[in-house]
Every structure is written in C-alpha cells, then in structure tokens.
C-alpha positions, 0 to 999 in steps of 0.5 A: 558481518551480518549473516544473510540467508536465502529466501528459501532458507528463511521459508524453511526456517519459518515452518516452525511457526503456525502462520507466516505473514508478509509486509510489502514495501515499495521495493516490491513494486520497484522490483517489477518496474523500477522506472516508474515506482521509484518515488516517495509519494504521489505528492513528491512526483506531482508537477506544481509548476502551473499552480505554485500557490496550490503547493503552498496550500499543502505546506500551510496545512502540513499535509501531502494529502490531495483530498485535504488540500482540495477540500480546503480550497473548495471550502475556502472559496465558499466562505471567503466572500463572508470575510472578504466581500471584494475577494471575487477574484481570489474565490475564482482562483481557489475554485480553479486550483481545486479543479486543477489539483484534481486533474493533477492527481489524475495526471500524477497517477497516470504518469506513475503506473502501468496503464493495464496488466498487459504491461506486465509479462505473464512470466512476471505474474507467475513468479509473483504468484509463486512468491505470494503462495508462501503466505496465502496459498490455499493451505496457508493461513497467513496475511499479506499486508501492503503499504503500497498504493499501486495495483501490482499486488491486486493484478498479481492476485487476479492473474490466475489464468496460467498461460504456461505448461507449469501448474497453476498457482492458487492463491487466497485473495479475499480482501474483504470486498464483495457485492453491494447488496443494493446493487449487486450488478454494479461495476464495483464491489464494496467493503463488507465491514469489520465482520467480513473483514475477519476472513480477509487475507490481503490488506491495504494498510495505506489504501490503494488507487482502486479503493474509493470513498464514496461517502456512504461506502468504500468501493473497490473498482475492478478490472473484471467488472469494469474493463476500463484502464485505470486512468479512465476509472480514476478520472471518472471517480474524481469527476463524481467527487470520489477520491482514491483512498490512500495515506499520503501523509508525510510523518508516521503520526500524520499517517496514524491519524488518517488511519484512525479516522477511516474504518477500513484502514483502522480495521487493517491496522487492528488485524496487523496488530492482533497477529503481531501479538500472537506468539506462534506467528512470524513476519516477513518484510520485503521491499521496505527500508524500515524508515521512521515515516512508517513507525506507526506500523513498525512499532506494532511489530516491535511491541508484539509477541511473535518470535521471529522477524525476517527482513529482506536485504537487497544487494550488498549488506555493507552499503550505507543504505542496508546498514541502516536497514539492519540497524533499524531492524535491530532497533525494532527488536529492541522495543520488545519486553524481555518476556517476549524477545524478537529474533531478527533474521535477514534474507537476500530479497533478490533470492525470493525471485518475486518478479522472475528474471527481473531483479527484485527489491 
C-alpha cells in the first residue's frame, strides 16, 4: 500500500531543501473548472465537421499544431498553380480552409476558457495564491513551471487585490516579460530575452494563450493594459497574422522539437533542467498524470540530481489511474544514476486546497 501524506506534511518535509519548485499539469485547472478544462488539447476539442478535409491536413502533416496546418494551407494555395494550372478551385478551397481554421482556433479557445477573471470567485483566487506562496512568496526562491495553456495561473498571479479581511498573499510573479523599449505604452509587454529570463520565476513550458509570436518578438497580452476579453484579444491577434504560442503537438518528441525551435520555450526548458540538476532543490508535481507525452520534461527530472520529488495523487491511490501515476513516478526515479538517487513521496493533492472549497486535482 502506497503511503500518501498531506500537502502540509510534504511542505514541512521539504523545508530541508534550499529551494522547492512546482510543476503544474492540467489537473490544476480542472480543480477550478472541471466542466471546461477536462480536455487533452485544443485539437481534440475542435469541431472539424464543417471542414473535414482540414482535419486530414493535420493527419497528413502528423501534427496537432493549428499554426503548422494553417501555414501549410496558405503556402500550398500559393504554389499549387505552378503544378496544377487548372487547379483554381482547389486553390480557393485551401485558402478558405486556412481562414476557417483560424476561426475554428478562436472558437475552440473561446469554448474552453472562462471569458474573464470575474468568472472565478475571489475566494478561489485567494486560496490559489496561498498555495502558490509555498513556492514563490517573497521569501521563497522557487520556480513555478506550468504545462497548461490557459490563463488561470496568470489570473491568480495578477489577482492581488484581496477583498477579504485576511492578510494579503504576496507573490513573486516575474515571467520575463516587460515594456517594449520601442513602444513602452503598448497594449502588450514583450519577452526580454535570455538575460532577463534568469530573474523570472514563473515559466510557461508549453506556451500559453496570452503569448503571441509577432515574428520579431514574443508578446504577452495583459488584462491590465488591454482590458478586453480574451476572445477579443485572440481574434484581433490572429486577424493580424499572430498566433498564440503553445505546444499542441501530440508526442513528447514532437513537443521537444517545437520547444527547441522557439527561444522562449527553450529558455524555459533550460531553466527547468538547470534546477533539476541542483542537489539542494526539490520538486512538487500537481495535477499531472506523468503521461509519456510529456517525457521530454519528466526525463529531465529523472536524470537530474535533486534529491526528492513530491507527486500529487488525487483521490483513492488504489484506482487504476493512480496506480499508473505511482508506477510512472517510480519509473522516473529509476532513471537516476546510482550516485544521485531520487526519493519519491506522494501527497494528497486535494489537501493542498488549491482552489479553496472546490475539489482540487
């Protein structure tokens, strides 16, 4: 029988380490809004019934990345006339499907995300900030790494106006973005590059819906500066040929290849790797099944040098799903060199009270 301790006991035990870091999976978001965040990917939620041929484009390219498919359709419509002089009809269909995929991307995002932070109760944000303070309070020096695309973590970090009688929960929330030196009053902030990233303590390992690649720079759209609902911001950005930066590929290898070809994502990956190689640190994982589709991240933990990994288990540890998580966690530890053994401890993720009275994953 696997021993499951409380989150508080796990935190107390981790006090022996110089830094503790947090890796968040989709269960973090499911714990807040299970009705909308229980999905594998945007691709899996998209309704291709109106454009079934476009879905075949993804399959042909072996990708789940909307940007790759859209770019392929746009490029194909330009070069097809060279090889098929009488293919005007196909060219038009490809162009139309590229436009339809952009609209579908917006619709899928809109259908799987709260419209604004007002959809989340203040008590939930307060509880989440208390949870995060174990890692990124002003007197802590840990990192929060997230694999999620959604805005819940960003909203929780920004929701620092405590409306209750309880003391405010201060958090470090540097994510490496700041003013554009050429346009400091812009509606967005931009990634400051690798040098500034060293001081960041919140990292989106797979990108996020509020991060947009404009080509020349990586922009982060903010509620504070823009004041527009997420759906409107995304629609405007895509119309301007900017795409949300997120790793929507299916396999670990595909995800790793995407990460390697993006400076921001690769920097986040290197920060996680560097901290995994530090023996005086420890890691917590919450809301992640440790599925092999994220092996590019999990293997970095397994091949690191930090001494203890705390893994959240939601519900009965003896369910087939949780037995799988426990087995995969132990498999991560088995990757270690004998000189740097890794101890795995399991904690009850619901006891972390991530979203207050809402059951957390």
